[in-house]
VOPAGU-2260 file (C-alpha; in pm, 1 decimal, decimal comma):
REM VOPAGU-2260
SITE   aa  ch    i         X         Y         Z
SITE  MET   A    0  -11952,6   -7638,4     612,9
SITE  GLU   A    1  -12106,6   -7716,0     292,6
SITE  ALA   A    2  -12348,1   -7992,7     475,1
SITE  LYS   A    3  -12414,1   -7736,6     745,1
SITE  LYS   A    4  -12479,6   -7460,9     426,8
SITE  ARG   A    5  -12727,1   -7703,1     301,3
SITE  ILE   A    6  -12953,5   -7821,8     629,5
SITE  GLN   A    7  -12969,5   -7433,6     711,9
SITE  MET   A    8  -13056,5   -7323,7     421,8
SITE  LYS   A    9  -13340,9   -7640,0     336,0
SITE  TYR   A   10  -13418,7   -7704,3     736,6
SITE  PHE   A   11  -13419,8   -7365,7     896,8
SITE  LYS   A   12  -13479,6   -7151,4     551,0
SITE  TYR   A   13  -13169,5   -6937,2     623,9
SITE  SER   A   14  -13065,8   -6738,7     293,5
SITE  ASN   A   15  -12689,0   -6834,7     376,7
SITE  ALA   A   16  -12562,3   -7045,1     603,5
SITE  ASN   A   17  -12450,0   -6902,1     973,8
SITE  TYR   A   18  -12166,0   -7086,2    1058,4
SITE  SER   A   19  -12162,2   -6928,7    1422,3
SITE  VAL   A   20  -12515,5   -7090,1    1511,0
SITE  PRO   A   21  -12425,6   -7390,8    1607,9
SITE  ILE   A   22  -12670,4   -7747,3    1507,4
SITE  PHE   A   23  -12765,4   -8052,2    1746,2
SITE  SER   A   24  -12964,8   -8334,5    1614,2
SITE  PHE   A   25  -13146,4   -8683,7    1669,2
SITE  VAL   A   26  -13153,0   -8925,6    1400,9
SITE  GLY   A   27  -13293,4   -9226,3    1557,0
SITE  ARG   A   28  -13686,5   -9409,8    1604,0
SITE  ILE   A   29  -13880,7   -9224,4    1847,0
SITE  THR   A   30  -13917,7   -9452,6    2126,4
SITE  THR   A   31  -13921,3   -9401,9    2491,9
SITE  GLN   A   32  -13590,8   -9577,3    2531,1
SITE  LYS   A   33  -13445,3   -9318,6    2258,7
SITE  GLY   A   34  -13567,6   -9003,2    2459,8
SITE  VAL   A   35  -13669,2   -8830,5    2257,0
SITE  MET   A   36  -13948,3   -8610,4    2440,2
SITE  LEU   A   37  -13664,2   -8572,6    2656,6
SITE  ILE   A   38  -13463,2   -8373,7    2356,1
SITE  LEU   A   39  -13831,4   -8185,4    2223,6
SITE  GLU   A   40  -13888,0   -8099,2    2650,2
SITE  ALA   A   41  -13561,1   -7959,5    2665,1
SITE  ALA   A   42  -13571,3   -7809,8    2311,1
SITE  GLU   A   43  -13742,9   -7478,1    2392,2
SITE  THR   A   44  -13559,1   -7343,0    2710,9
SITE  ILE   A   45  -13248,2   -7461,5    2471,5
SITE  ILE   A   46  -13376,4   -7242,5    2234,5
SITE  ASN   A   47  -13456,1   -6921,9    2441,6
SITE  ARG   A   48  -13155,6   -6934,7    2633,9
SITE  ASN   A   49  -12979,9   -6907,9    2309,5
SITE  GLY   A   50  -13174,2   -6626,7    2184,1
SITE  GLY   A   51  -13321,5   -6842,5    1903,5
SITE  ASN   A   52  -12875,3   -6875,5    1743,3
SITE  ILE   A   53  -12907,1   -7216,9    1755,1
SITE  ASN   A   54  -13022,8   -7541,2    1542,6
SITE  ILE   A   55  -13230,8   -7833,9    1662,3
SITE  LEU   A   56  -13354,3   -8099,5    1409,1
SITE  VAL   A   57  -13512,5   -8439,8    1508,3
SITE  GLY   A   58  -13534,2   -8693,8    1285,4
SITE  GLY   A   59  -13674,9   -9027,6    1308,3
SITE  MET   A   60  -13987,6   -9237,6    1234,3
SITE  GLY   A   61  -14222,0   -9391,0    1525,1
SITE  ASP   A   62  -14566,5   -9580,3    1544,4
SITE  THR   A   63  -14771,9   -9369,8    1491,2
SITE  LYS   A   64  -15055,8   -9580,0    1711,2
SITE  ASP   A   65  -14813,1   -9488,2    1922,1
SITE  PRO   A   66  -14909,0   -9322,7    2268,2
SITE  TYR   A   67  -14541,5   -9165,5    2300,4
SITE  VAL   A   68  -14509,7   -9164,3    1939,5
SITE  GLN   A   69  -14814,3   -8903,6    1936,7
SITE  GLN   A   70  -14730,9   -8774,8    2217,2
SITE  CYS   A   71  -14411,2   -8630,0    2052,9
SITE  TRP   A   72  -14562,4   -8556,0    1761,1
SITE  LYS   A   73  -14782,8   -8310,7    1909,3
SITE  LYS   A   74  -14484,5   -8141,9    2085,5
SITE  ILE   A   75  -14271,8   -8155,9    1776,9
SITE  ASP   A   76  -14579,8   -7965,6    1600,0
SITE  TYR   A   77  -14552,4   -7660,3    1853,0
SITE  LEU   A   78  -14185,4   -7603,4    1814,0
SITE  THR   A   79  -14176,8   -7626,1    1490,0
SITE  SER   A   80  -14428,4   -7342,4    1422,2
SITE  LYS   A   81  -14290,6   -7125,4    1724,0
SITE  TYR   A   82  -13955,6   -7187,8    1593,5
SITE  PRO   A   83  -13929,4   -7252,0    1257,2
SITE  ASN   A   84  -13514,4   -7117,4    1259,1
SITE  SER   A   85  -13399,5   -7309,9    1538,5
SITE  PHE   A   86  -13609,4   -7624,1    1532,3
SITE  TRP   A   87  -13692,9   -7905,7    1241,7
SITE  ALA   A   88  -13847,8   -8245,5    1264,8
SITE  ASN   A   89  -14114,1   -8417,4    1067,3
SITE  PRO   A   90  -14070,7   -8744,4    1193,6
SITE  SER   A   91  -14297,3   -8942,3     846,1
SITE  GLU   A   92  -14012,9   -8746,4     560,7
SITE  PHE   A   93  -13674,0   -8856,6     799,3
SITE  PHE   A   94  -13467,3   -8667,1     601,4
SITE  THR   A   95  -13603,6   -8735,2     215,8
SITE  GLY   A   96  -13534,9   -8493,9     -50,8
């Protein structure tokens, strides 16, 4: 429960934990083999179907020269800005701090 509280407060800007909100995460390299774009494409539907009451984290490194990674990063930027309390990803940070 303490880990959930820390995640929600750090990445989703909660003032305190909300234990009824599920957290889903993917941590791995951002490559076509991992299917990251499938996760990103489904994220908005999942968030909307749950009324925003869900936390989705995506963490991983990717080769910034790879067109697939560039496409993923564009989608990540969109989701992060539109759903800051439900979606978090920053591939260059990879959960430091």
